[in-house]
LOVEX-665327 format. One line per field, with one value per residue: residue number from 1; residue in three letters; x, y, z of N, C-alpha, C, O, CB in turn. Coordinates in nm, 3 decimals, always signed. Glycine has a CB too. Layout:
resi [NUM, ...]
resn [ALA, ...]
n.u [X, ...]
n.v [Y, ...]
n.w [Z, ...]
ca.u [X, ...]
ca.v [Y, ...]
ca.w [Z, ...]
c.u [X, ...]
c.v [Y, ...]
c.w [Z, ...]
o.u [X, ...]
o.v [Y, ...]
o.w [Z, ...]
cb.u [X, ...]
cb.v [Y, ...]
cb.w [Z, ...]
***
This chain:
resi [1, 2, 3, 4, 5, 6, 7, 8, 9, 10, 11, 12, 13, 14, 15, 16, 17, 18, 19, 20, 21, 22, 23, 24, 25, 26, 27, 28, 29, 30, 31, 32, 33, 34, 35, 36, 37, 38, 39, 40, 41, 42, 43, 44, 45, 46, 47, 48, 49, 50, 51, 52, 53, 54, 55, 56, 57, 58, 59, 60, 61, 62, 63, 64, 65, 66, 67, 68, 69, 70, 71, 72, 73, 74, 75, 76, 77, 78, 79, 80, 81, 82, 83, 84, 85, 86, 87, 88, 89]
resn [UNK, UNK, UNK, UNK, UNK, UNK, UNK, UNK, UNK, UNK, UNK, UNK, UNK, UNK, UNK, UNK, UNK, UNK, UNK, UNK, UNK, UNK, UNK, UNK, UNK, UNK, UNK, UNK, UNK, UNK, UNK, UNK, UNK, UNK, UNK, UNK, UNK, UNK, UNK, UNK, UNK, UNK, UNK, UNK, UNK, UNK, UNK, UNK, UNK, UNK, UNK, UNK, UNK, UNK, UNK, UNK, UNK, UNK, UNK, UNK, UNK, UNK, UNK, UNK, UNK, UNK, UNK, UNK, UNK, UNK, UNK, UNK, UNK, UNK, UNK, UNK, UNK, UNK, UNK, UNK, UNK, UNK, UNK, UNK, UNK, UNK, UNK, UNK, UNK]
n.u [-0.851, -0.891, -0.764, -0.652, -0.682, -0.502, -0.643, -0.959, -0.982, -0.956, -0.694, -0.588, -0.772, -1.024, -0.979, -1.100, -0.968, -1.008, -0.907, -0.840, -0.786, -0.664, -0.809, -0.653, -0.416, -0.203, -0.270, -0.401, -0.201, +0.003, -0.114, -0.158, +0.106, +0.203, +0.019, +0.066, +0.325, +0.293, +0.096, +0.142, -0.013, -0.235, -0.497, -0.515, -0.732, -0.951, -0.970, -1.170, -1.301, -1.414, -1.542, -1.562, -1.855, -1.807, -1.585, -1.328, -1.197, -1.085, -1.185, -1.054, -1.101, -0.950, -0.944, -0.773, -0.594, -0.551, -0.291, -0.182, -0.180, +0.040, +0.108, -0.114, -0.088, +0.161, +0.098, -0.111, +0.040, +0.230, +0.062, -0.076, +0.130, +0.193, +0.226, +0.021, -0.206, -0.489, -0.667, -0.702, -0.897]
n.v [-3.816, -3.783, -3.526, -3.488, -3.222, -3.062, -2.888, -2.720, -2.459, -2.166, -1.974, -1.632, -1.559, -1.429, -1.500, -1.592, -1.589, -1.713, -1.631, -1.719, -1.630, -1.568, -1.283, -0.968, -0.697, -0.762, -0.952, -0.881, -0.712, -0.907, -1.104, -0.950, -0.894, -1.150, -1.222, -1.019, -1.082, -1.298, -1.218, -0.946, -0.739, -0.716, -0.537, -0.381, -0.242, -0.385, -0.593, -0.785, -0.783, -0.966, -1.014, -1.280, -1.400, -1.394, -1.237, -1.334, -1.440, -1.352, -1.306, -1.286, -1.188, -1.217, -1.134, -1.236, -1.181, -1.454, -1.624, -1.872, -2.225, -2.300, -2.060, -2.025, -2.258, -2.212, -1.981, -2.071, -2.258, -2.092, -1.916, -2.103, -2.195, -1.985, -1.851, -1.693, -1.755, -1.960, -2.104, -2.161, -2.109]
n.w [-3.807, -3.459, -3.264, -2.942, -2.716, -2.448, -2.298, -2.263, -2.303, -2.506, -2.607, -2.645, -2.340, -2.114, -1.780, -1.476, -1.148, -0.826, -0.513, -0.184, +0.156, +0.493, +0.638, +0.617, +0.604, +0.439, +0.248, -0.007, -0.140, -0.162, -0.325, -0.555, -0.631, -0.704, -0.908, -1.097, -1.169, -1.335, -1.510, -1.644, -1.747, -1.587, -1.438, -1.142, -1.045, -1.118, -0.945, -0.735, -0.409, -0.125, +0.193, +0.434, +0.610, +0.884, +0.887, +0.906, +0.687, +0.355, +0.024, -0.295, -0.627, -0.930, -1.257, -1.523, -1.834, -1.986, -2.145, -2.200, -2.122, -1.976, -1.849, -1.676, -1.517, -1.388, -1.246, -1.074, -0.927, -0.793, -0.647, -0.484, -0.324, -0.164, +0.164, +0.281, +0.147, +0.129, -0.038, -0.388, -0.663]
ca.u [-0.813, -0.921, -0.648, -0.697, -0.614, -0.488, -0.730, -1.075, -0.974, -0.892, -0.615, -0.603, -0.909, -1.040, -0.983, -1.112, -0.905, -1.059, -0.802, -0.892, -0.689, -0.702, -0.822, -0.542, -0.367, -0.096, -0.316, -0.424, -0.074, +0.077, -0.180, -0.131, +0.246, +0.214, -0.059, +0.136, +0.446, +0.252, +0.007, +0.184, -0.115, -0.349, -0.536, -0.554, -0.863, -1.056, -0.970, -1.289, -1.278, -1.534, -1.511, -1.652, -1.959, -1.746, -1.475, -1.197, -1.136, -1.105, -1.183, -1.014, -1.120, -0.865, -0.969, -0.655, -0.594, -0.468, -0.232, -0.144, -0.199, +0.162, +0.096, -0.211, -0.030, +0.264, +0.028, -0.175, +0.145, +0.288, -0.040, -0.104, +0.244, +0.210, +0.181, -0.100, -0.319, -0.540, -0.734, -0.704, -0.993]
ca.v [-3.861, -3.687, -3.486, -3.444, -3.106, -3.075, -2.790, -2.679, -2.314, -2.110, -1.859, -1.571, -1.550, -1.373, -1.614, -1.547, -1.666, -1.679, -1.657, -1.698, -1.636, -1.499, -1.139, -0.890, -0.596, -0.814, -1.049, -0.823, -0.679, -1.030, -1.163, -0.862, -0.913, -1.279, -1.217, -0.931, -1.150, -1.390, -1.145, -0.807, -0.643, -0.720, -0.407, -0.403, -0.179, -0.483, -0.696, -0.781, -0.839, -0.997, -1.072, -1.387, -1.348, -1.369, -1.143, -1.398, -1.469, -1.258, -1.367, -1.192, -1.239, -1.149, -1.184, -1.204, -1.216, -1.575, -1.643, -2.011, -2.320, -2.294, -1.940, -2.055, -2.359, -2.146, -1.888, -2.153, -2.316, -1.990, -1.871, -2.210, -2.213, -1.865, -1.879, -1.619, -1.801, -2.090, -2.175, -2.096, -2.175]
ca.w [-3.675, -3.353, -3.185, -2.810, -2.659, -2.303, -2.234, -2.341, -2.319, -2.625, -2.563, -2.513, -2.288, -1.980, -1.690, -1.336, -1.040, -0.693, -0.416, -0.049, +0.264, +0.615, +0.617, +0.670, +0.511, +0.354, +0.148, -0.140, -0.207, -0.193, -0.442, -0.669, -0.671, -0.774, -1.032, -1.193, -1.217, -1.441, -1.602, -1.622, -1.790, -1.496, -1.383, -1.002, -1.020, -1.147, -0.841, -0.651, -0.276, -0.047, +0.325, +0.480, +0.701, +1.015, +0.871, +0.927, +0.557, +0.246, -0.109, -0.401, -0.762, -1.028, -1.392, -1.603, -1.975, -1.990, -2.277, -2.223, -2.013, -1.894, -1.766, -1.570, -1.427, -1.307, -1.157, -0.971, -0.840, -0.706, -0.553, -0.389, -0.236, -0.081, +0.301, +0.319, +0.064, +0.173, -0.148, -0.519, -0.753]
c.u [-0.838, -0.795, -0.696, -0.613, -0.603, -0.571, -0.847, -1.076, -0.911, -0.823, -0.596, -0.750, -0.909, -1.060, -0.989, -1.044, -0.966, -0.955, -0.856, -0.781, -0.743, -0.705, -0.704, -0.491, -0.265, -0.147, -0.328, -0.293, +0.008, +0.019, -0.148, +0.011, +0.263, +0.141, +0.014, +0.264, +0.412, +0.162, +0.034, +0.080, -0.237, -0.372, -0.589, -0.688, -0.978, -1.062, -1.092, -1.256, -1.411, -1.488, -1.609, -1.750, -1.902, -1.629, -1.337, -1.123, -1.170, -1.093, -1.149, -1.039, -1.040, -0.895, -0.853, -0.680, -0.497, -0.420, -0.193, -0.175, -0.078, +0.158, +0.002, -0.155, +0.073, +0.201, -0.040, -0.072, +0.198, +0.186, -0.065, +0.007, +0.262, +0.153, +0.053, -0.226, -0.358, -0.596, -0.723, -0.798, -0.988]
c.v [-3.750, -3.656, -3.428, -3.326, -3.124, -2.973, -2.757, -2.529, -2.277, -1.981, -1.761, -1.565, -1.484, -1.491, -1.565, -1.644, -1.621, -1.726, -1.626, -1.716, -1.567, -1.350, -1.068, -0.796, -0.649, -0.900, -0.989, -0.782, -0.802, -1.096, -1.081, -0.882, -1.042, -1.274, -1.133, -0.996, -1.241, -1.326, -0.995, -0.702, -0.641, -0.581, -0.428, -0.340, -0.276, -0.594, -0.677, -0.845, -0.861, -1.063, -1.183, -1.327, -1.317, -1.272, -1.202, -1.419, -1.362, -1.334, -1.257, -1.259, -1.153, -1.212, -1.139, -1.235, -1.333, -1.599, -1.787, -2.097, -2.316, -2.173, -1.967, -2.155, -2.295, -2.052, -1.964, -2.210, -2.212, -1.940, -1.976, -2.229, -2.095, -1.890, -1.805, -1.671, -1.942, -2.171, -2.092, -2.176, -2.108]
c.w [-3.575, -3.275, -3.052, -2.763, -2.509, -2.227, -2.324, -2.366, -2.452, -2.583, -2.677, -2.473, -2.151, -1.885, -1.545, -1.239, -0.909, -0.593, -0.278, +0.054, +0.387, +0.586, +0.684, +0.562, +0.412, +0.239, +0.009, -0.208, -0.246, -0.318, -0.566, -0.721, -0.752, -0.908, -1.137, -1.248, -1.336, -1.546, -1.584, -1.661, -1.699, -1.435, -1.241, -0.968, -1.045, -1.042, -0.752, -0.517, -0.205, +0.084, +0.356, +0.581, +0.839, +1.010, +0.886, +0.794, +0.455, +0.115, -0.210, -0.535, -0.857, -1.164, -1.479, -1.750, -1.989, -2.132, -2.306, -2.101, -1.918, -1.800, -1.649, -1.469, -1.334, -1.205, -1.043, -0.873, -0.742, -0.603, -0.445, -0.287, -0.140, +0.059, +0.343, +0.249, +0.106, +0.057, -0.276, -0.608, -0.890]
o.u [-0.808, -0.727, -0.771, -0.490, -0.685, -0.569, -0.837, -1.159, -0.825, -0.887, -0.590, -0.840, -0.807, -1.149, -0.895, -1.062, -0.976, -0.920, -0.912, -0.695, -0.853, -0.617, -0.662, -0.520, -0.242, -0.074, -0.269, -0.275, +0.074, +0.093, -0.115, +0.034, +0.329, +0.195, +0.022, +0.305, +0.493, +0.154, -0.042, +0.085, -0.335, -0.279, -0.696, -0.752, -1.089, -1.150, -1.117, -1.191, -1.507, -1.407, -1.723, -1.728, -1.947, -1.579, -1.238, -1.000, -1.270, -1.003, -1.209, -1.001, -1.059, -0.872, -0.837, -0.775, -0.376, -0.498, -0.172, -0.194, -0.093, +0.200, +0.035, -0.173, +0.072, +0.246, -0.028, -0.094, +0.210, +0.220, -0.075, -0.019, +0.339, +0.043, -0.017, -0.338, -0.274, -0.577, -0.732, -0.780, -1.061]
o.v [-3.633, -3.746, -3.330, -3.329, -3.194, -2.971, -2.765, -2.478, -2.348, -1.891, -1.801, -1.567, -1.483, -1.574, -1.504, -1.766, -1.500, -1.843, -1.518, -1.803, -1.512, -1.296, -1.104, -0.814, -0.586, -0.920, -1.042, -0.815, -0.803, -1.140, -1.137, -0.886, -1.043, -1.317, -1.172, -0.967, -1.258, -1.374, -0.925, -0.589, -0.572, -0.517, -0.486, -0.381, -0.253, -0.679, -0.568, -0.949, -0.787, -1.155, -1.182, -1.217, -1.222, -1.229, -1.130, -1.417, -1.291, -1.417, -1.150, -1.374, -1.031, -1.331, -1.020, -1.306, -1.314, -1.594, -1.824, -2.045, -2.326, -2.182, -1.935, -2.139, -2.322, -2.043, -1.925, -2.211, -2.239, -1.922, -1.942, -2.273, -2.105, -1.943, -1.852, -1.637, -2.031, -2.292, -1.969, -2.297, -2.147]
o.w [-3.603, -3.226, -3.050, -2.768, -2.449, -2.104, -2.447, -2.441, -2.504, -2.529, -2.793, -2.557, -2.081, -1.908, -1.496, -1.248, -0.884, -0.588, -0.256, +0.042, +0.386, +0.520, +0.794, +0.444, +0.308, +0.141, -0.086, -0.326, -0.350, -0.406, -0.671, -0.842, -0.856, -1.010, -1.254, -1.360, -1.426, -1.659, -1.516, -1.612, -1.728, -1.387, -1.222, -0.871, -0.999, -1.048, -0.701, -0.512, -0.223, +0.084, +0.312, +0.632, +0.904, +1.113, +0.880, +0.791, +0.466, +0.097, -0.209, -0.554, -0.865, -1.183, -1.507, -1.785, -2.003, -2.228, -2.422, -1.991, -1.797, -1.685, -1.535, -1.348, -1.213, -1.091, -0.927, -0.752, -0.623, -0.486, -0.327, -0.175, -0.044, +0.072, +0.433, +0.287, +0.116, +0.051, -0.273, -0.625, -0.980]
cb.u [-0.666, -1.032, -0.561, -0.688, -0.689, -0.342, -0.652, -1.203, -0.895, -0.995, -0.478, -0.544, -0.973, -1.161, -0.859, -1.259, -0.749, -1.200, -0.674, -1.006, -0.557, -0.605, -0.957, -0.428, -0.307, +0.000, -0.450, -0.516, +0.009, +0.073, -0.334, -0.153, +0.337, +0.158, -0.201, +0.171, +0.511, +0.180, -0.147, +0.309, -0.158, -0.328, -0.644, -0.447, -0.879, -1.033, -0.838, -1.409, -1.187, -1.633, -1.515, -1.571, -2.073, -1.699, -1.490, -1.215, -1.181, -1.002, -1.321, -0.863, -1.271, -0.712, -1.107, -0.532, -0.552, -0.546, -0.112, +0.005, -0.219, +0.287, +0.044, -0.341, +0.036, +0.362, -0.075, -0.254, +0.260, +0.341, -0.171, -0.126, +0.369, +0.141, +0.292, -0.081, -0.282, -0.648, -0.885, -0.560, -1.137]
cb.v [-3.907, -3.741, -3.382, -3.560, -2.973, -3.061, -2.663, -2.720, -2.252, -2.085, -1.904, -1.430, -1.691, -1.272, -1.706, -1.531, -1.648, -1.743, -1.573, -1.795, -1.574, -1.532, -1.086, -0.981, -0.482, -0.893, -1.106, -0.702, -0.591, -1.127, -1.170, -0.715, -0.916, -1.393, -1.159, -0.797, -1.234, -1.507, -1.180, -0.781, -0.675, -0.825, -0.337, -0.348, -0.055, -0.545, -0.690, -0.852, -0.746, -1.092, -0.964, -1.506, -1.449, -1.499, -1.034, -1.532, -1.606, -1.140, -1.435, -1.150, -1.242, -1.160, -1.134, -1.282, -1.093, -1.698, -1.556, -2.022, -2.463, -2.287, -1.820, -2.108, -2.473, -2.069, -1.805, -2.267, -2.371, -1.874, -1.838, -2.340, -2.232, -1.742, -1.844, -1.471, -1.797, -2.071, -2.201, -2.087, -2.169]
cb.w [-3.673, -3.259, -3.263, -2.709, -2.694, -2.265, -2.199, -2.269, -2.204, -2.741, -2.509, -2.512, -2.280, -1.972, -1.712, -1.298, -1.040, -0.665, -0.447, -0.019, +0.221, +0.732, +0.673, +0.721, +0.588, +0.438, +0.190, -0.131, -0.117, -0.073, -0.420, -0.630, -0.548, -0.687, -1.006, -1.127, -1.102, -1.381, -1.574, -1.699, -1.932, -1.385, -1.472, -0.910, -1.108, -1.284, -0.755, -0.719, -0.191, -0.127, +0.435, +0.544, +0.714, +1.075, +0.967, +0.998, +0.507, +0.253, -0.142, -0.386, -0.801, -0.992, -1.449, -1.552, -2.067, -1.938, -2.292, -2.259, -2.068, -1.985, -1.851, -1.630, -1.509, -1.398, -1.235, -1.036, -0.926, -0.789, -0.627, -0.464, -0.317, -0.147, +0.398, +0.287, -0.087, +0.278, -0.113, -0.582, -0.694]
***
């Protein structure tokens, strides 16, 4: 009998999160605080940043060591609810 999984990911795995918000000094520390709450082993030196062509927005890529679907769901929920964050992919 075929057993359906709720995710195609196999944990643990490296999982990149792309977070976008208005450019400003507060965005990166806010993202780091939330990411570290859910992935305490995240190394902030690996965070990649990129500004939009007009400089109004900032994109941050954080690749975490994901340990479960529940961890990713909680992280997405908290990041998406943050007032400085516009999009989480």
